[in-house]
C-alpha positions as CSV (number, residue, x, y, z in Angstrom):
1,S,-2.1,20.7,-18.1
2,I,-5.3,21.1,-16.2
3,R,-3.5,23.6,-13.9
4,E,-2.8,25.8,-16.9
5,L,-6.5,25.7,-17.9
6,A,-7.5,26.9,-14.4
7,A,-4.8,29.6,-14.4
8,G,-6.1,30.7,-17.8
9,H,-9.5,31.4,-16.2
10,G,-7.8,33.6,-13.6
11,I,-7.9,31.0,-10.9
12,R,-4.7,30.7,-8.8
13,A,-3.3,27.3,-9.4
14,S,-0.4,25.0,-8.4
15,S,0.6,21.5,-9.4
16,G,2.7,18.9,-7.7
17,D,3.5,15.2,-7.0
18,G,0.4,13.6,-5.5
19,N,2.6,10.7,-4.3
20,D,4.7,13.0,-2.1
21,V,2.7,13.4,1.1
22,E,4.8,16.3,2.4
23,E,4.5,18.2,-1.0
24,V,0.7,17.6,-1.0
25,V,0.4,19.0,2.6
26,A,2.6,22.0,1.7
27,L,0.5,22.8,-1.4
28,A,-2.8,22.4,0.4
29,E,-1.6,24.7,3.1
30,E,-0.6,27.3,0.5
31,A,-4.0,27.0,-1.1
32,R,-5.8,27.3,2.2
33,S,-3.8,30.4,3.2
34,A,-4.5,32.1,-0.1
35,I,-8.2,31.3,0.1
36,R,-8.5,32.5,3.7
37,A,-6.6,35.7,2.9
38,G,-9.4,36.5,0.4
39,G,-7.6,35.3,-2.7
40,G,-10.6,33.5,-4.1
41,P,-10.6,30.0,-5.5
42,F,-7.4,27.9,-5.8
43,F,-6.9,24.9,-8.0
44,L,-4.5,22.1,-7.1
45,E,-3.4,19.6,-9.7
46,L,-1.7,16.6,-8.0
47,S,-0.4,13.9,-10.3
48,T,-0.6,10.4,-9.1
49,Y,-1.2,6.9,-10.4
50,R,-4.5,5.2,-10.4
51,W,-4.1,1.6,-9.5
52,R,-7.8,0.7,-9.2
53,E,-10.5,0.8,-11.8
54,H,-11.9,4.2,-12.8
55,C,-15.4,3.6,-11.5
56,G,-15.2,1.4,-8.5
57,P,-13.1,-0.3,-5.9
58,H,-11.8,-3.2,-7.9
59,F,-8.6,-3.8,-9.8
60,D,-8.7,-3.8,-13.6
61,N,-5.3,-5.2,-14.4
62,D,-7.0,-7.9,-16.5
63,I,-7.9,-5.6,-19.3
64,G,-4.4,-5.2,-20.6
65,Y,-3.6,-1.5,-20.6
66,R,-0.6,-1.9,-18.2
67,T,1.8,-4.6,-17.4
68,P,1.9,-6.4,-14.1
69,E,5.4,-4.9,-13.6
70,E,4.1,-1.3,-14.1
71,F,1.4,-2.0,-11.6
72,E,3.8,-3.4,-9.0
73,T,6.2,-0.6,-9.4
74,W,3.5,2.0,-8.6
75,R,1.9,-0.1,-5.9
76,S,5.2,-0.5,-4.1
77,A,5.5,3.4,-4.1
78,D,2.1,3.9,-2.4
79,P,2.5,7.2,-0.5
80,I,0.3,6.1,2.4
81,V,2.5,3.0,3.0
82,A,5.6,5.2,2.7
83,L,4.2,7.7,5.2
84,A,3.3,4.9,7.6
85,R,6.9,3.6,7.5
86,D,8.2,7.0,8.2
87,V,6.1,8.0,11.1
88,G,6.2,5.0,13.3
89,W,3.6,3.0,15.2
90,N,2.8,5.4,18.0
91,E,2.3,8.3,15.7
92,Q,0.1,6.2,13.4
93,E,-2.1,5.2,16.3
94,A,-2.4,8.8,17.4
95,M,-3.3,9.9,13.9
96,R,-5.8,7.1,13.6
97,T,-7.5,8.0,16.9
98,E,-7.6,11.7,16.0
99,I,-9.1,11.0,12.6
100,E,-11.7,8.5,14.0
101,E,-12.7,11.1,16.6
102,E,-13.1,13.8,13.9
103,I,-15.2,11.5,11.8
104,R,-17.4,10.6,14.8
105,R,-17.9,14.3,15.6
106,A,-18.8,15.0,11.9
107,I,-21.3,12.2,11.8
108,E,-22.9,13.4,15.1
109,F,-23.1,17.0,13.8
110,A,-24.8,15.7,10.6
111,R,-27.3,13.6,12.5
112,T,-28.2,16.4,15.0
113,S,-28.3,19.3,12.5
114,P,-31.6,20.4,11.0
115,F,-32.3,19.8,7.4
116,P,-32.0,22.9,5.2
117,E,-35.1,24.6,3.8
118,A,-35.9,23.4,0.3
119,A,-35.1,26.7,-1.2
120,E,-31.6,26.5,0.3
121,T,-30.8,23.3,-1.6
122,V,-31.2,24.7,-5.1
123,F,-28.0,26.7,-5.4
124,P,-24.5,25.8,-4.1
125,V,-23.3,27.7,-1.1
126,V,-19.7,28.6,-0.6
127,A,-17.8,29.4,2.6
128,G,-18.9,32.7,4.1
129,G,-22.5,32.2,3.2
130,T,-22.3,33.6,-0.3
131,A,-24.9,31.8,-2.4
132,F,-24.9,31.7,-6.2
133,D,-28.3,33.0,-7.3
134,G,-28.4,31.5,-10.7
135,N,-27.6,34.8,-12.4
136,T,-24.7,34.6,-14.9
137,T,-24.6,38.2,-15.9
């Protein structure tokens, strides 16, 4: 698995069911805690089913690699729809409002933040301000 490849490079890794929202949240919290505790990178492999095309927003059921029954089976198990059923209308609205506000704040932050200096855009920067300087030795 991809998780095993990451682990083979010394990266802490976990895998889980990407269709189980509660499991995804638990694994993400585990990863976040490990990273914030100084444990370095953390790789999550979350298996799920792709029911839209690989490279865009459209359906590709017409190319014949899966049956309509297979598609419907997975579509009916959509984890977002299942979560929406479980949490109820009021909680959905509260979540939607909170998410929309977070997005609004992020957009406002991006619009009002200064552009980085050109030299800062050459190498990726990770949390904590540590920049990769291009040296591989």
